[in-house]
VEXDREN-2710 file (C-alpha; in Angstrom, 1 decimal):
% VEXDREN-2710
k/r/px/py/pz
1/MET/0.0/0.0/-0.2
2/HIS/2.9/2.5/0.8
3/GLU/4.2/1.7/-2.9
4/LEU/0.9/2.7/-4.2
5/LEU/0.7/5.9/-2.5
6/THR/4.1/6.8/-3.6
7/ALA/3.3/5.7/-7.2
8/ILE/0.3/7.9/-7.3
9/ASP/2.3/11.0/-5.9
10/LYS/4.8/10.3/-8.6
11/GLY/2.2/9.9/-11.4
12/THR/3.3/6.4/-12.5
13/VAL/-0.3/5.0/-11.6
14/THR/-3.0/7.2/-13.3
15/GLY/-5.9/4.5/-12.9
16/LEU/-7.1/2.4/-9.9
17/ILE/-9.6/-0.5/-9.7
18/VAL/-10.5/-1.2/-6.1
19/VAL/-12.5/-4.5/-5.7
20/GLU/-14.3/-5.3/-2.5
21/VAL/-11.6/-3.5/-0.3
22/ASN/-12.3/-0.3/2.1
23/PRO/-8.7/1.1/2.4
24/VAL/-10.0/4.5/3.2
25/GLU/-11.5/3.3/6.3
26/GLN/-8.6/0.6/7.0
27/LEU/-5.7/3.0/6.9
28/PRO/-4.6/5.5/9.5
29/GLU/-4.7/8.5/7.2
30/GLY/-7.9/7.9/5.2
31/ASP/-8.5/11.6/4.3
32/ALA/-5.1/11.7/2.6
33/LEU/-6.1/8.4/0.6
34/VAL/-9.5/10.2/-0.5
35/LYS/-7.1/13.2/-2.0
36/LYS/-5.0/10.9/-3.8
37/LEU/-7.9/9.0/-5.2
38/LYS/-9.1/12.4/-6.8
39/GLN/-5.6/12.8/-8.4
40/LEU/-6.3/9.8/-10.8
41/GLN/-7.4/10.1/-14.3
42/LEU/-9.6/7.0/-13.5
43/SER/-10.8/5.5/-10.3
44/VAL/-13.4/2.4/-10.1
45/ALA/-14.7/0.6/-7.0
46/ILE/-16.4/-2.7/-7.6
47/THR/-18.3/-3.4/-4.5
48/SER/-21.3/-5.2/-3.1
49/ARG/-21.6/-2.7/-0.1
50/PRO/-21.1/1.1/0.2
51/SER/-17.9/2.5/1.8
52/ALA/-16.0/5.7/2.2
53/THR/-13.7/4.3/-0.4
54/ALA/-16.5/3.6/-3.0
55/GLU/-17.5/7.3/-2.3
56/ALA/-14.2/8.7/-3.2
57/CYS/-14.0/6.7/-6.6
58/GLN/-15.4/8.3/-9.7
59/LEU/-17.3/5.2/-10.9
60/VAL/-19.0/2.5/-8.8
61/ALA/-19.8/-1.1/-10.2
62/ALA/-22.4/-2.8/-8.0
63/ALA/-21.0/-6.3/-7.5
64/HIS/-22.9/-9.5/-6.6
65/HIS/-22.9/-10.5/-3.1
66/PRO/-20.5/-13.3/-2.4
67/LEU/-23.4/-15.6/-2.0
68/GLU/-24.5/-14.9/-5.5
69/ARG/-21.2/-15.7/-7.3
70/TRP/-18.4/-18.3/-8.2
71/SER/-15.2/-18.0/-6.9
72/ASP/-12.3/-20.0/-5.6
73/ALA/-9.6/-19.4/-2.8
74/ALA/-6.5/-20.8/-1.2
75/PRO/-7.2/-20.4/2.6
76/GLN/-4.1/-22.1/3.4
77/ARG/-1.0/-23.4/1.6
78/ASP/-1.7/-26.7/-0.6
79/VAL/-5.4/-26.2/0.0
80/LEU/-7.9/-24.9/-2.3
81/THR/-11.6/-24.3/-2.3
82/VAL/-14.4/-23.5/-4.8
83/ALA/-17.5/-21.5/-3.8
84/GLN/-21.0/-21.9/-5.8
85/PRO/-23.6/-19.3/-6.0
86/THR/-26.3/-20.3/-3.3
87/LEU/-29.0/-18.1/-5.0
88/ARG/-29.5/-16.1/-8.0
89/PRO/-28.8/-12.3/-7.9
90/LEU/-31.5/-10.2/-6.4
91/PHE/-30.5/-6.8/-8.0
92/ASP/-29.1/-5.7/-11.2
93/THR/-25.5/-6.5/-10.1
94/ARG/-22.5/-8.1/-11.7
95/ASP/-19.7/-10.6/-10.6
96/PRO/-16.3/-8.6/-10.3
97/LEU/-14.7/-11.6/-12.1
98/GLU/-17.2/-10.9/-15.2
99/CYS/-16.2/-7.4/-14.9
100/ALA/-12.6/-8.3/-15.4
101/LEU/-13.4/-10.8/-18.3
102/LEU/-15.4/-8.2/-20.4
103/TRP/-13.4/-5.4/-20.0
104/HIS/-10.5/-7.7/-21.4
105/GLY/-12.8/-8.8/-24.2
106/VAL/-13.0/-12.4/-23.0
107/LYS/-16.4/-14.0/-23.6
108/VAL/-16.7/-16.5/-21.1
109/SER/-18.9/-17.0/-18.1
110/PRO/-17.0/-16.7/-14.5
111/ARG/-17.8/-20.4/-14.0
112/GLN/-16.2/-21.4/-17.4
113/TYR/-13.2/-19.4/-16.5
114/ILE/-12.9/-21.0/-13.1
115/GLN/-13.5/-24.3/-14.3
116/SER/-11.0/-24.0/-17.3
117/SER/-8.1/-22.7/-14.9
118/TRP/-8.7/-25.8/-12.8
119/GLY/-7.9/-28.0/-15.8
120/GLY/-11.8/-28.7/-16.6
121/ASP/-11.3/-28.7/-20.3
122/THR/-9.9/-32.2/-20.5
123/ALA/-11.6/-35.5/-19.5
124/ALA/-9.4/-35.8/-16.3
125/GLY/-9.6/-32.2/-15.5
126/LYS/-13.3/-32.3/-15.8
127/HIS/-13.4/-35.3/-13.4
128/ALA/-11.2/-33.6/-11.0
129/TRP/-13.4/-30.5/-11.1
130/ASP/-16.6/-32.3/-10.5
131/GLN/-15.0/-34.1/-7.3
132/THR/-13.7/-30.8/-6.1
133/LEU/-16.9/-29.0/-6.7
134/SER/-19.0/-31.8/-4.8
135/ALA/-16.4/-31.8/-2.0
136/GLY/-15.8/-28.0/-1.9
137/VAL/-12.2/-28.3/-1.3
138/ALA/-9.1/-30.0/-2.9
139/ALA/-5.7/-30.6/-1.7
140/LYS/-2.7/-29.9/-3.7
141/GLY/-2.7/-32.2/-6.7
142/VAL/-3.2/-32.1/-10.6
143/ALA/-6.2/-29.9/-10.6
144/ALA/-5.0/-28.2/-7.5
145/ALA/-1.7/-27.2/-8.9
146/SER/-2.7/-25.6/-12.2
147/ALA/-5.2/-23.5/-10.1
148/ALA/-2.3/-22.6/-7.6
149/GLN/-0.4/-21.2/-10.5
150/ARG/-3.1/-18.8/-11.4
151/LEU/-3.8/-18.0/-7.9
152/ALA/-0.2/-17.3/-7.4
153/ILE/0.0/-18.7/-3.8
154/ALA/3.1/-17.3/-2.3
155/ASP/5.3/-19.0/0.1
156/THR/3.7/-18.3/3.5
157/THR/7.1/-18.9/5.5
158/ALA/8.7/-16.2/3.4
159/ALA/5.7/-13.6/3.8
160/ALA/6.0/-13.9/7.6
161/ASP/9.8/-14.0/8.0
162/GLU/10.9/-13.6/11.5
163/SER/13.5/-10.9/11.1
164/THR/11.3/-8.7/9.0
165/LEU/8.7/-8.7/11.6
166/VAL/11.1/-8.1/14.5
167/THR/12.7/-5.2/12.6
168/LEU/9.4/-3.7/12.0
169/PHE/8.2/-3.7/15.4
170/ARG/11.6/-2.7/16.9
171/GLY/11.4/0.5/14.8
172/MET/7.8/1.4/16.0
173/ALA/8.3/0.0/19.8
174/ALA/7.0/2.0/22.5
175/PRO/9.3/3.3/25.6
176/THR/9.1/0.6/28.2
177/ASP/7.6/2.8/30.7
178/ALA/4.4/3.8/28.4
179/LEU/1.5/2.4/27.6
180/GLU/1.1/0.6/24.3
181/VAL/-1.7/0.2/21.8
182/GLU/-2.7/-3.4/20.4
183/LEU/-5.3/-3.1/17.6
184/LEU/-7.4/-6.2/17.3
185/GLU/-10.2/-7.6/15.5
186/GLU/-13.4/-8.9/17.1
187/VAL/-15.3/-11.9/16.1
188/GLY/-18.3/-10.4/14.7
189/PRO/-17.1/-6.8/13.1
190/ARG/-13.7/-8.0/12.2
191/ASP/-11.9/-5.2/10.3
192/GLY/-15.2/-3.7/9.4
193/ARG/-16.6/-6.2/7.1
194/GLY/-19.3/-7.4/9.4
195/SER/-20.3/-3.9/10.5
196/PHE/-23.5/-3.8/8.6
197/ASN/-24.7/-7.4/9.5
198/PRO/-27.0/-7.2/12.7
199/TRP/-26.2/-10.8/13.3
200/LEU/-22.5/-10.2/13.8
201/ARG/-23.2/-6.7/15.3
202/GLU/-25.3/-8.4/18.2
203/LEU/-23.1/-11.3/18.6
204/PRO/-21.4/-11.0/22.1
205/ASP/-17.6/-10.9/22.0
206/PRO/-16.4/-14.2/23.3
207/LEU/-14.2/-12.4/26.2
208/THR/-15.9/-8.9/26.8
209/ARG/-19.3/-10.5/26.3
210/ALA/-20.5/-7.2/25.0
211/ALA/-21.8/-6.3/21.6
212/TRP/-22.6/-3.4/19.4
213/THR/-20.3/-1.2/21.2
214/ALA/-16.4/-0.4/20.3
215/MET/-14.6/-0.9/23.9
216/VAL/-11.1/-0.3/24.8
217/ARG/-9.9/-3.3/26.7
218/LEU/-8.0/-2.1/30.1
219/ALA/-6.3/-4.0/32.9
220/PRO/-7.7/-3.8/36.3
221/SER/-4.7/-2.1/37.6
222/LEU/-4.8/0.3/35.0
223/ALA/-8.3/1.2/35.2
224/ALA/-8.1/1.5/38.9
225/ALA/-5.1/4.1/38.4
226/ASN/-7.1/6.1/36.3
227/ASN/-10.6/5.9/38.2
228/ILE/-11.9/4.2/35.2
229/HIS/-15.0/1.9/35.4
230/ASP/-16.7/-0.2/32.9
231/GLY/-18.6/1.9/30.4
232/ASP/-16.9/5.0/31.2
233/ASN/-15.8/7.2/27.9
234/VAL/-11.9/7.2/27.3
235/THR/-9.7/8.6/24.6
236/VAL/-6.7/6.7/23.5
237/GLN/-4.1/8.9/21.6
238/VAL/-1.2/7.8/19.5
239/GLY/0.8/10.7/18.0
240/GLN/-1.5/13.3/16.6
241/ARG/-4.6/10.8/16.1
242/SER/-7.0/9.7/18.9
243/VAL/-10.0/7.5/19.1
244/GLN/-12.9/7.8/21.8
245/MET/-14.5/4.7/23.0
246/GLN/-16.1/3.1/26.1
247/ALA/-13.8/1.1/28.5
248/ARG/-14.4/-2.4/29.6
249/ILE/-11.9/-3.9/32.2
250/MET/-10.5/-7.3/31.5
251/PRO/-8.9/-9.6/33.6
252/GLY/-5.6/-10.8/32.1
253/GLN/-5.1/-7.7/30.3
254/HIS/-1.4/-6.5/30.5
255/PRO/-1.2/-3.3/32.7
256/ARG/0.8/-1.5/30.1
257/VAL/-1.3/-2.6/26.9
258/VAL/-4.6/-1.1/25.8
259/GLY/-6.6/-3.1/23.5
260/VAL/-8.5/-1.0/20.9
261/PRO/-10.8/-2.7/18.3
262/VAL/-11.0/-2.0/14.6
263/GLY/-14.0/-2.6/12.5
264/TYR/-16.2/0.2/14.1
265/GLY/-17.0/3.8/12.9
266/VAL/-17.1/2.7/9.2
267/ARG/-19.6/3.9/6.8
268/ASP/-21.4/0.8/6.1
269/GLY/-23.3/-0.1/9.2
270/ASP/-21.8/2.0/11.8
271/GLY/-22.5/5.8/11.0
272/GLY/-19.0/6.7/9.6
273/ASP/-17.8/8.2/12.9
274/ALA/-14.0/8.3/12.4
275/THR/-13.5/8.9/16.1
276/ARG/-14.4/5.2/16.9
277/ASN/-12.3/3.6/14.0
278/GLY/-9.3/1.9/15.5
279/TYR/-7.4/2.1/12.6
280/ARG/-6.5/5.8/12.9
281/LEU/-4.0/4.8/15.5
282/ALA/-2.1/2.4/13.1
283/GLN/1.2/3.4/11.4
284/LEU/1.8/2.9/7.8
285/THR/5.2/2.3/6.9
286/PRO/7.3/0.9/4.0
287/ASP/7.4/-2.3/5.5
288/GLY/3.6/-2.6/6.3
289/LEU/0.6/-1.5/8.6
290/VAL/1.9/-1.5/12.2
291/THR/-0.8/-2.2/14.6
292/ALA/0.8/-3.2/17.7
293/GLY/3.7/-1.5/20.3
294/LEU/2.4/1.7/19.4
295/ALA/3.2/4.4/22.4
296/ALA/-0.1/5.8/23.5
297/THR/-1.8/8.0/26.3
298/LEU/-5.1/7.2/27.8
299/ARG/-7.4/9.6/29.6
300/ARG/-10.9/9.5/30.9
301/THR/-13.2/12.0/29.1
302/GLY/-16.2/12.1/31.5
303/GLY/-19.8/10.5/30.9
304/GLY/-20.6/6.9/29.7
305/ALA/-23.3/4.7/29.2
306/PRO/-24.2/1.1/30.4
307/LEU/-22.4/-1.5/28.1
308/PRO/-25.0/-3.7/26.2
309/LEU/-23.7/-7.0/28.2
310/MET/-24.8/-10.7/27.6
311/GLN/-23.2/-11.8/30.6
312/TRP/-22.8/-9.9/34.1
313/GLU/-20.8/-12.2/36.5
314/SER/-17.3/-13.3/35.5
315/THR/-16.9/-15.9/38.2
316/THR/-19.0/-18.6/39.3
317/HIS/-18.6/-17.6/43.1
318/GLU/-17.7/-21.3/43.8
319/ARG/-20.9/-22.7/42.7
320/PRO/-20.7/-25.9/40.9
321/ILE/-21.6/-24.6/37.4
322/ILE/-18.6/-25.4/35.4
323/HIS/-15.8/-28.2/36.1
324/GLN/-12.3/-28.8/35.4
325/VAL/-10.5/-32.0/36.0
326/GLY/-6.7/-32.7/36.3
327/ARG/-4.3/-33.9/33.5
328/ASP/-3.3/-36.8/35.0
329/ASP/-5.2/-40.2/34.9
330/GLU/-6.0/-40.3/38.6
331/ALA/-7.7/-37.0/38.7
332/ILE/-9.8/-37.6/35.5
333/GLU/-10.9/-41.1/37.0
334/GLU/-12.5/-39.2/39.9
335/GLY/-15.3/-37.8/37.5
336/HIS/-18.3/-36.0/38.7
337/HIS/-21.2/-38.4/39.7
338/PRO/-24.8/-37.1/40.0
339/GLU/-26.5/-37.6/43.5
340/ALA/-29.9/-39.5/43.8
341/ALA/-32.7/-37.4/43.2
342/LEU/-36.0/-37.3/44.9
343/TRP/-38.0/-37.2/41.7
344/GLY/-39.3/-40.5/40.5
345/ASP/-38.3/-42.1/37.0
346/ASP/-41.2/-44.1/36.1
347/TYR/-41.2/-43.3/32.4
348/ARG/-38.9/-45.3/29.8
349/TYR/-38.2/-43.7/26.6
350/THR/-37.9/-45.8/23.5
351/LYS/-36.2/-42.7/21.7
352/HIS/-34.6/-40.0/23.8
353/TRP/-32.7/-36.9/22.3
354/HIS/-29.5/-35.9/24.2
355/MET/-26.7/-33.6/23.7
356/VAL/-23.0/-33.6/24.8
357/ILE/-20.7/-30.7/25.0
358/ASP/-16.8/-31.1/25.3
359/LEU/-15.8/-28.1/27.3
360/ASP/-12.2/-28.9/26.7
361/SER/-12.9/-28.4/22.8
362/CYS/-14.9/-25.5/23.1
363/THR/-12.9/-22.3/22.2
364/GLY/-15.8/-19.7/22.5
365/CYS/-15.7/-18.8/18.9
366/SER/-19.4/-18.3/18.7
367/ALA/-20.1/-20.1/15.4
368/CYS/-22.9/-22.0/17.2
369/VAL/-24.7/-18.9/18.4
370/VAL/-24.9/-17.4/14.8
371/ALA/-25.8/-20.6/13.4
372/CYS/-28.7/-21.1/16.1
373/GLN/-30.0/-17.5/15.0
374/ALA/-29.8/-18.1/11.5
375/GLU/-31.7/-21.6/11.9
376/ASN/-34.2/-20.5/14.4
377/ASN/-35.2/-17.1/13.0
378/ILE/-34.0/-15.4/16.2
379/ALA/-34.6/-11.7/16.3
380/VAL/-32.2/-9.0/16.5
381/VAL/-33.0/-6.8/19.4
382/GLY/-30.6/-3.8/19.0
383/PRO/-28.2/-2.4/21.8
384/GLN/-30.6/-0.7/24.1
385/ASN/-32.7/-4.1/24.6
386/MET/-29.4/-5.7/25.4
387/VAL/-28.7/-3.2/28.0
388/ASP/-32.2/-3.8/29.1
389/HIS/-31.5/-7.7/29.3
390/ARG/-33.7/-8.4/26.6
391/ASP/-31.7/-10.2/24.1
392/MET/-33.2/-13.2/22.5
393/TYR/-30.5/-15.8/22.0
394/TRP/-31.4/-19.3/22.4
395/LEU/-27.9/-20.5/22.8
396/ARG/-25.2/-18.4/24.8
397/ILE/-21.5/-19.0/25.6
398/ASP/-20.9/-18.1/29.3
399/ARG/-17.1/-17.1/29.9
400/TYR/-15.7/-17.5/33.5
401/PHE/-12.3/-16.4/34.8
402/THR/-10.4/-18.5/37.1
403/GLY/-7.1/-17.7/39.2
404/ASP/-5.5/-14.5/39.2
405/ASP/-6.8/-11.2/37.8
406/ASP/-3.5/-10.6/36.3
407/ASN/-3.1/-14.1/34.6
408/PRO/-6.4/-16.0/34.7
409/GLU/-7.6/-18.9/32.8
410/VAL/-10.6/-18.6/30.7
411/LEU/-13.2/-21.2/30.5
412/PHE/-16.3/-21.1/28.1
413/GLU/-19.4/-22.9/28.6
414/PRO/-22.3/-23.1/26.0
415/MET/-25.7/-22.9/27.6
416/LEU/-29.0/-23.7/26.1
417/CYS/-32.2/-25.3/27.2
418/ALA/-31.3/-28.6/28.7
419/GLN/-34.6/-30.2/27.8
420/CYS/-35.2/-31.4/31.2
421/ASP/-37.3/-34.4/31.7
422/ASN/-38.5/-33.2/35.1
423/ALA/-38.7/-29.8/33.5
424/PRO/-39.8/-26.9/36.4
425/CYS/-40.7/-24.7/33.6
426/GLU/-43.6/-27.4/32.6
427/THR/-45.2/-27.5/36.1
428/VAL/-45.9/-23.8/36.4
429/CYS/-47.4/-23.0/33.2
430/PRO/-51.2/-22.2/33.6
431/VAL/-52.1/-22.9/30.3
432/ALA/-49.8/-25.8/29.3
433/ALA/-48.0/-24.0/26.8
434/THR/-44.8/-25.9/27.5
435/VAL/-45.1/-29.6/27.4
436/HIS/-42.7/-32.9/27.0
437/SER/-42.7/-34.9/23.8
438/HIS/-42.4/-38.8/23.8
439/ASP/-39.0/-38.7/22.6
440/GLY/-37.8/-36.4/25.6
441/LEU/-38.1/-32.8/24.1
442/ASN/-39.3/-29.9/26.0
443/MET/-41.9/-28.2/23.5
444/GLN/-43.3/-24.8/23.4
445/ALA/-46.9/-24.2/22.0
446/TYR/-46.6/-20.5/20.6
447/ASN/-50.3/-20.1/20.1
448/ARG/-51.2/-21.3/23.6
449/CYS/-48.6/-19.0/25.3
450/VAL/-50.1/-16.1/27.4
451/GLY/-46.9/-14.6/28.1
452/THR/-46.9/-15.3/32.1
453/ARG/-43.3/-15.7/32.1
454/TYR/-43.6/-18.1/34.9
455/CYS/-41.6/-20.6/33.2
456/ALA/-38.5/-18.3/32.6
457/ASN/-38.7/-17.4/36.4
458/ASN/-38.5/-21.2/37.1
459/CYS/-35.9/-22.3/34.7
460/PRO/-32.6/-22.8/36.7
461/TYR/-30.4/-22.0/33.6
462/LYS/-32.0/-18.8/32.6
463/VAL/-32.4/-19.9/28.7
464/ARG/-35.8/-19.0/28.2
465/ARG/-36.6/-15.6/26.2
466/PHE/-39.6/-13.4/26.1
467/ASN/-40.6/-11.7/22.9
468/TRP/-41.1/-7.8/24.4
469/PHE/-41.8/-6.4/21.0
470/ASP/-42.8/-7.7/17.4
471/PHE/-39.5/-8.1/15.7
472/THR/-41.0/-9.9/12.5
473/PRO/-39.6/-8.4/9.4
474/LYS/-42.1/-6.7/7.2
475/ASP/-39.9/-6.0/4.4
476/GLU/-39.9/-8.6/1.4
477/LEU/-36.2/-8.5/1.2
478/GLU/-35.9/-9.1/4.7
479/ARG/-38.1/-11.9/4.9
480/LEU/-35.7/-13.8/2.6
481/VAL/-33.4/-14.4/5.7
482/LEU/-36.1/-16.2/7.2
483/ASN/-36.2/-20.2/7.6
484/PRO/-39.4/-21.3/6.3
485/ASP/-39.1/-24.6/8.3
486/VAL/-39.3/-22.4/11.7
487/VAL/-42.4/-20.6/13.2
488/VAL/-41.7/-16.8/13.4
489/ARG/-42.7/-16.0/16.8
490/GLU/-45.0/-13.0/17.8
491/ARG/-45.0/-10.4/20.7
492/GLY/-45.7/-11.8/24.0
493/VAL/-44.8/-15.4/23.9
494/MET/-42.1/-17.1/25.4
495/GLU/-39.5/-19.0/23.3
496/LYS/-36.3/-21.2/23.7
497/CYS/-33.9/-23.7/22.1
498/THR/-35.8/-26.8/20.8
499/PHE/-32.7/-29.1/19.7
500/CYS/-33.7/-28.2/16.2
501/VAL/-36.9/-30.1/16.3
502/GLN/-37.5/-29.1/12.6
503/ARG/-34.4/-31.2/11.6
504/ILE/-35.5/-34.0/14.0
505/GLN/-38.7/-33.8/11.9
506/GLN/-37.1/-33.8/8.6
507/ALA/-35.1/-37.0/9.5
508/ARG/-38.2/-38.8/11.0
509/ILE/-40.0/-38.1/7.5
510/ALA/-37.1/-39.6/5.7
511/ASP/-36.9/-42.5/7.7
512/MET/-40.7/-43.1/7.2
513/ALA/-40.0/-42.9/3.2
514/GLY/-37.4/-45.7/3.8
515/LYS/-34.6/-43.4/2.6
516/PRO/-30.8/-44.4/3.4
517/GLU/-29.3/-44.0/7.0
518/GLY/-27.6/-40.8/6.1
519/ALA/-30.6/-38.9/5.0
520/THR/-32.2/-39.9/8.7
521/ALA/-29.1/-38.6/10.6
522/VAL/-29.8/-35.7/12.8
523/GLN/-27.7/-32.7/13.2
524/THR/-28.5/-29.5/15.2
525/ALA/-27.4/-26.2/13.7
526/CYS/-24.8/-25.6/16.5
527/GLN/-23.3/-29.1/16.2
528/GLN/-23.1/-28.6/12.2
529/SER/-21.3/-25.5/12.8
530/CYS/-18.8/-26.1/15.4
531/PRO/-15.4/-26.0/13.9
532/ALA/-13.8/-27.9/17.0
533/ARG/-16.7/-30.6/16.8
534/ALA/-17.3/-30.0/20.5
535/ILE/-20.9/-31.0/20.1
536/SER/-22.5/-34.4/19.7
537/PHE/-26.1/-34.9/19.5
538/GLY/-28.3/-38.3/19.2
539/ASP/-30.7/-40.8/20.6
540/ASP/-29.0/-41.6/24.0
541/VAL/-31.2/-44.9/23.9
542/ARG/-29.7/-46.3/20.8
543/ASP/-26.7/-44.0/20.0
544/THR/-23.8/-45.9/21.7
545/HIS/-21.6/-42.8/20.8
546/ILE/-23.8/-40.5/22.9
547/GLN/-24.2/-43.4/25.7
548/GLU/-20.3/-43.6/26.0
549/GLN/-19.9/-39.8/26.3
550/GLN/-22.6/-39.7/28.9
551/HIS/-20.7/-42.0/31.0
552/GLN/-17.1/-40.6/30.7
553/PRO/-15.3/-39.7/34.0
554/ARG/-15.3/-36.2/32.8
555/ALA/-19.2/-36.0/32.2
556/PHE/-21.4/-33.8/34.5
557/GLN/-24.5/-32.0/34.3
558/VAL/-25.3/-28.5/35.4
559/LEU/-27.3/-28.3/38.6
560/ALA/-27.9/-31.9/38.4
561/ASP/-28.6/-31.9/42.2
562/LEU/-31.9/-30.2/41.4
563/GLY/-33.5/-33.3/39.9
564/VAL/-34.5/-31.6/36.8
565/LEU/-32.7/-34.6/34.7
566/PRO/-31.3/-32.6/32.2
567/SER/-30.7/-34.0/28.5
568/LEU/-27.5/-31.9/28.2
569/THR/-24.2/-33.2/29.6
570/TYR/-21.0/-31.5/29.6
571/LEU/-17.4/-33.0/29.5
572/ALA/-15.3/-31.1/31.9
573/ARG/-12.4/-28.9/30.8
574/VAL/-8.9/-30.8/31.4
575/ARG/-7.0/-28.2/33.5
576/ARG/-4.0/-26.9/32.0
577/ARG/-2.5/-25.4/35.5
578/GLU/-2.5/-27.6/38.5
579/SER/-3.0/-24.6/40.8
580/THR/-6.4/-23.6/39.0
581/PRO/-9.4/-24.7/41.4
582/GLU/-11.6/-27.4/40.0
583/SER/-14.7/-25.0/39.6
584/GLY/-14.6/-21.5/38.2
585/THR/-14.3/-19.0/41.3
END
């Protein structure tokens, strides 16, 4: 980028085509870049979303959404992927690759061009292309090698040469007694690409447990020294540039490091408020963009607001909500065995759905949370409703700290409806709107619910949600996001996790139709999306894998002593530090 800006100044570059990137809002001196774009004889932005860069260009070509076009990529060395369109274009747009082909006078479709580059013109190449298209991914081989040449995959080892990085950061390092800024991408907005997406904006950050808001991460000792509390407005300044955000006190943060998120303050989805754009603090050098080790000052500017938090307690207060076990075999063999309950167990299921979550595999990435929201038509409520504790998530990931505040260990625990066999929510509903199914599901009859919220008050896991408002999208375009297999709830009714009952029904119908075993398998949305494969789901009457996991020494159930018989089992986290207590504290 530094070379490009220099070339524009020298006049060696007179035209520029910008494809699906936003350098004006992702570089520290965006205003200067806008002026340089205006110096060009021709500037074209090919983009599927509005941006400050597109506004600065002379021409804007509306591009297909990524889900509407063909593409291929190299996510890592020797691994290539092919992406197909999932829907037809909704608007009068064009594939960026098609633009390039037409401008070069090549009269082939993007699919034909990509297939040809993969060697699909020959019989062997076509067979390899069909296999890759079916699998979606290819390891390095005959077809992959030809595509690799077209993609010009660089040697990642050379690109990340250690000596280059050391030289880069040594030149920009802050004095040893000064505060340092570390720019970071959050799981939702990332570098600004997700700022327009309500699902990603409302997704709580795995560590801060807040959404919608740009927050500066501060160590408890640094916050105390500056009389800063959660939600206070603070200003972080690097050189002549500064950003203004709210404070979030985080155990484990280095006392001299201030974490500043990027991806906020962009034109598309966040109002274009440059004072909230963390990229303003970066340093652009001939060697690259420096985002860490920058000398900074911090000051409280006065005022503030409550943070839209999903979780308000960071510790378990020594309650047995989440468990860890030692790394040695003896500690693992101790296990956690439920005590005898006072409730009777006089019903025998012929089929009983059960979920097992391995806490040692869960990384808190929140892919399951977004998948659940997309699958089950869960509403986006906005920041103020989150401040008022009115979020609608069926699945949340609780985060707990254990150990010392200066260097704690982090535990993640996905929490959803446990489909209790002795469900306390069922016994208090005055209209029988929540009932039990023959296969162990705690079901909700939306058209019977009158919204007393007794069930939510009686739920020990606090996973039931009440519709305070009508969030049903009215616009035809917005309704395209809805899953037609799931009921859209109205104002005044309770809702919660259903173990993706619609998928269970689809598998049941496939089984009745005599379809093969693969078509009758059930995967919940959270299970399907988990990259760590931490979630298992199945019939604990017949599925031996589920039975084995339920009886592992690490297996435990949250609040099992209440006798609610949850259909949700956790496998305890394997302790990484022997000094850490068994339960989160």
